[in-house]
C-alpha positions in Angstrom: -8.4 -9.9 7.6 -10.2 -13.1 6.7 -13.4 -11.3 6.0 -11.6 -8.8 3.8 -10.0 -11.8 1.8 -13.3 -13.6 1.6 -15.2 -10.5 0.2 -12.3 -10.0 -2.2 -12.6 -13.6 -3.6 -16.4 -13.4 -3.7 -16.2 -10.3 -5.6 -14.0 -12.0 -8.1 -16.3 -14.7 -8.4 -19.1 -12.5 -9.5 -17.3 -11.2 -12.6 -18.7 -13.7 -15.3 -19.4 -11.6 -18.2 -17.1 -9.1 -20.0 -15.1 -8.8 -23.4 -11.5 -7.3 -22.9 -9.2 -6.4 -20.0 -8.6 -2.8 -19.4 -4.9 -3.4 -18.7 -2.6 -4.0 -21.7 0.9 -3.7 -22.9 1.7 0.1 -22.8 -0.9 0.9 -20.2 0.2 3.4 -17.5 -1.6 3.7 -14.2 -1.1 6.0 -11.3 -2.9 5.4 -8.2 -3.4 6.9 -4.7 -4.5 5.1 -1.6 -5.2 5.4 2.1 -4.5 2.3 4.2 -5.6 0.6 7.3 -3.6 -1.8 9.4 0.2 -1.8 9.7 2.8 -3.7 11.3 4.5 -0.2 12.1 3.7 1.7 15.3 2.4 1.0 18.7 -1.2 0.5 20.1 -0.9 3.4 22.5 0.4 5.8 19.8 -1.6 8.5 17.9 -1.2 7.7 14.2 -1.7 9.3 10.8 -3.5 7.2 8.1 -1.2 5.4 5.7 -0.9 7.2 2.5 0.6 5.6 -0.7 1.0 6.4 -4.4 2.3 4.1 -7.1 2.8 4.2 -10.8 3.1 1.2 -13.1 3.4 0.4 -16.9 2.5 -2.7 -18.7 5.8 -3.8 -20.3 5.2 -7.4 -21.7 2.5 -10.0 -22.6 3.0 -13.0 -20.3 0.7 -15.8 -20.8 -3.0 -14.7 -20.2 -1.8 -11.7 -18.6 0.5 -8.5 -18.7 3.7 -7.9 -16.7 4.1 -4.5 -15.3 6.9 -2.6 -13.7 6.7 0.5 -11.5 7.3 2.6 -8.3 5.8 2.9 -4.9 6.0 5.5 -2.1 4.2 5.1 1.2 4.0 7.0 4.4 2.8 6.6 8.0 3.4 8.5 11.2 3.0 7.7 15.0 3.5 9.7 18.1 3.2 9.1 21.6 3.1 11.6 24.7 3.3 10.8 28.4 2.5 13.6 30.8 3.4 13.2 34.4 1.7 14.7 37.5 5.0 16.6 38.2 4.4 18.7 35.0 7.1 17.0 33.1 6.5 15.0 29.8 8.2 13.1 27.2 7.1 12.7 23.5 8.2 10.2 20.9 7.7 10.4 17.1 8.2 7.8 14.5 7.8 8.5 10.6 8.0 5.6 8.2 8.5 6.2 4.4 8.8 3.2 2.0 10.1 3.7 -1.5 9.9 0.8 -3.7 10.0 -0.8 -7.1 7.2 -3.2 -7.9 6.5 -5.9 -10.4 3.0 -7.2 -10.9 1.1 -9.6 -13.2 -2.4 -8.4 -14.4 -4.7 -11.1 -15.4 -6.6 -10.6 -18.8 -8.4 -13.7 -19.3 -9.6 -17.1 -18.0 -11.9 -19.6 -19.7 -15.4 -18.3 -19.0 -14.1 -15.0 -17.2 -13.5 -12.0 -19.3 -12.5 -8.9 -17.7 -13.9 -5.6 -19.2 -14.1 -3.5 -16.2 -11.8 -5.4 -13.9 -7.9 -5.3 -13.6 -7.0 -8.2 -11.2 -3.2 -8.3 -10.3 -0.8 -9.6 -7.8 3.0 -9.0 -7.5 6.1 -8.3 -5.5 7.9 -5.2 -4.1 11.4 -4.5 -3.1 11.6 -1.3 -1.0 13.8 0.9 1.2 12.1 1.8 4.6 13.3 5.1 5.9 12.5 5.6 9.4 12.8 9.0 11.5 12.6 8.9 15.1 12.6 11.8 17.5 12.3 12.1 21.3 11.7 15.3 23.3 11.0 16.1 27.1 11.1 18.9 29.6 12.7 17.3 32.4 16.1 19.0 33.0 17.4 16.1 35.1 16.8 13.4 32.5 19.4 12.8 29.7 17.9 10.5 27.1 20.2 9.6 24.2 17.4 8.2 22.2 16.7 4.7 20.5 18.3 4.1 17.1 15.6 3.0 14.6 17.3 1.7 11.6 16.5 2.1 8.0 16.3 -0.9 5.9 15.5 -2.9 2.8 12.6 -5.4 2.6 10.3 -7.0 0.1 6.6 -7.7 0.2 3.8 -9.4 -1.7 0.4 -7.9 -2.7 -2.9 -8.8 -4.4 -5.1 -6.1 -5.9 -8.2 -5.4 -8.0 -9.4 -2.3 -9.8 -12.8 -1.6 -11.0 -12.9 0.9 -13.9 -16.0 3.2 -13.6 -14.9 4.8 -16.9 -12.1 4.1 -19.5 -9.6 6.0 -17.3 -10.8 6.0 -13.8 -11.0 3.1 -11.4 -11.6 2.4 -7.7 -8.7 0.2 -6.2 -8.3 -2.2 -3.4 -4.9 -3.8 -2.4 -4.1 -6.3 0.2 -0.4 -6.7 1.0 2.4 -5.8 3.2 3.5 -2.3 2.4 2.8 0.8 4.5 -0.6 -0.8 5.4 -2.3 -4.2 5.1 -5.2 -2.9 3.2 -5.1 0.2 0.8 -8.2 1.6 -0.8 -8.2 4.5 -3.3 -8.4 5.6 -6.9 -6.5 4.8 -10.1 -5.9 6.8 -13.2 -5.2 5.2 -16.6 -3.3 6.9 -19.3 
């Protein structure tokens, strides 16, 4: 995690020439990402990648940046199966879906640092975490009532960067505490 943050900060330091930020009031961005690292799940479990999608719109100029509001949805699944030598087994599955509302601040300018191709931002999210848990086994002598994994509301913070390859297409990286610690993907501006 420290290496990722160091690379992120070094990348920011190399941006020393540009003319204008690609993110302004009225800008709409939709992005899709695949994440790594998560506080959900268990080390022994099989996992799906963390998938996320988000939408945001720049709504107000706020100092040297733009405030945006938007939505977020993320998904990650885990499963664990234990096979006994007797032929019996049990299997557990967890599915996590986060649906959230986000606010971000997009940096537009700093003295000596103009951002033509870069959208640097940070923000907060409040979200609802919907958890689905299932348990199955083939042992007729075992009556398992299952654990209760509760849904809940939580908040998180995030830092991100987008590098625009064209006026409307960007590569995106985001660090934070959503469905994954690090999300990488693409963003489309319209």
